[in-house]
C-alpha positions as CSV (number, residue, x, y, z in Angstrom):
1,X,17.0,11.6,42.6
2,X,19.8,14.1,43.2
3,X,22.4,13.7,45.9
4,X,21.0,16.8,47.6
5,X,17.5,15.4,47.6
6,X,18.7,12.0,48.9
7,X,20.7,13.6,51.7
8,X,17.9,16.0,52.6
9,X,15.4,13.2,52.8
10,X,17.6,10.8,54.9
11,X,18.5,13.6,57.3
12,X,14.9,13.5,58.6
13,X,15.6,9.9,59.8
14,X,18.5,10.9,61.9
15,X,18.4,9.7,65.5
16,X,19.6,12.8,67.4
17,X,17.7,13.0,70.7
18,X,20.7,14.3,72.6
19,X,22.1,17.0,70.3
20,X,19.1,17.6,68.1
21,X,21.6,18.1,65.3
22,X,20.5,16.0,62.4
23,X,22.9,15.3,59.5
24,X,22.2,13.6,56.2
25,X,24.7,12.3,53.7
26,X,24.4,10.8,50.2
27,X,27.2,9.3,48.2
28,X,27.3,8.3,44.6
29,X,29.4,5.2,43.8
30,X,31.4,4.7,40.6
31,X,28.5,2.7,39.2
32,X,26.1,5.7,39.7
33,X,24.1,4.2,42.5
34,X,23.3,6.4,45.5
35,X,23.7,5.4,49.1
36,X,22.5,7.4,52.1
37,X,23.3,7.7,55.8
38,X,22.2,9.8,58.7
39,X,23.8,10.3,62.1
40,X,22.7,7.9,64.8
41,X,23.4,9.1,68.3
42,X,23.8,7.0,71.4
43,X,23.5,8.1,75.0
44,X,27.1,6.9,75.3
45,X,28.3,9.7,72.9
46,X,31.4,8.0,71.5
47,X,29.3,5.1,70.3
48,X,27.3,7.2,67.7
49,X,27.6,6.9,64.0
50,X,28.2,9.8,61.6
51,X,26.0,10.2,58.5
52,X,29.0,9.9,56.1
53,X,30.0,6.6,57.8
54,X,26.5,5.2,57.4
55,X,26.4,6.1,53.7
56,X,29.8,4.5,53.1
57,X,28.7,1.4,55.1
58,X,25.6,1.1,52.9
59,X,27.8,1.3,49.8
60,X,30.2,-1.3,51.0
61,X,27.3,-3.6,52.1
62,X,26.0,-3.4,48.5
63,X,29.3,-4.6,47.2
64,X,30.8,-1.4,46.0
65,X,34.0,0.2,47.1
66,X,34.6,3.4,45.0
67,X,33.1,6.8,45.6
68,X,32.4,9.2,42.8
69,X,30.8,12.1,44.8
70,X,29.5,13.0,48.2
71,X,26.9,15.4,49.6
72,X,26.5,16.3,53.3
73,X,23.7,18.5,54.8
74,X,22.8,19.8,58.2
75,X,20.8,22.6,59.8
76,X,23.7,24.8,60.7
77,X,24.8,28.4,60.2
78,X,27.4,27.4,57.6
79,X,28.1,24.2,55.6
80,X,29.5,21.6,57.9
81,X,32.7,19.6,57.0
82,X,32.9,15.9,57.9
83,X,34.7,15.1,61.1
84,X,38.3,13.8,60.9
85,X,37.3,10.2,61.1
86,X,34.8,10.6,58.2
87,X,37.4,12.5,56.1
88,X,39.6,9.4,56.5
89,X,36.7,7.1,55.6
90,X,36.0,9.2,52.5
91,X,39.7,9.0,51.5
92,X,39.6,5.2,51.9
93,X,37.0,4.9,49.1
94,X,37.5,8.0,47.0
95,X,40.3,9.7,45.1
96,X,41.6,13.1,46.2
97,X,39.7,14.8,43.4
98,X,36.3,13.3,44.3
99,X,33.9,16.2,44.8
100,X,32.3,16.7,48.2
101,X,29.4,19.2,48.6
102,X,28.7,20.6,52.0
103,X,25.3,22.3,52.5
104,X,22.9,23.8,55.0
105,X,19.2,23.4,55.1
106,X,18.9,27.1,54.4
107,X,20.7,26.7,51.0
108,X,24.3,27.7,51.7
109,X,26.7,25.4,49.8
110,X,30.4,24.9,49.7
111,X,32.0,22.5,47.2
112,X,35.4,21.0,47.9
113,X,37.0,17.6,47.4
114,X,38.4,14.8,49.4
115,X,42.0,16.0,48.9
116,X,41.2,19.5,50.2
117,X,39.4,18.0,53.2
118,X,42.2,15.7,54.1
119,X,45.6,16.9,52.8
120,X,48.4,14.5,53.4
121,X,46.0,11.6,53.9
122,X,47.2,8.4,55.4
123,X,46.9,5.8,52.7
124,X,47.6,2.2,51.8
125,X,51.0,3.2,50.3
126,X,52.1,4.1,53.8
127,X,51.7,0.5,54.8
128,X,54.1,-0.8,52.1
129,X,57.5,-2.0,53.2
130,X,60.6,-1.6,51.2
């Protein structure tokens, strides 16, 4: 299954009763396995979960910690970028050159990478002390 097919399929499972804005994400780990996630809203809006975060959590739960590729899809006028928090989550598990494809259900596509999505990312090297 392609990342596009996986993200498109899981998008249908999104729990979005408040916004009606369903998002699907699929990531491929370094091993080649595909993990998926969809947005899960909560009536207390800040408590929801983004699709990208769900896919990353599934990857980590399976014992993997390295991203090789990501795909995000939504029914929107143009391809949607991940929120700031999800950009940081992608950067936690993927190198700057890891490709990220952003797509709409109408077929519009934008390909970028983690480094372009989060220039100047905060990383583990910022935590090191001299």
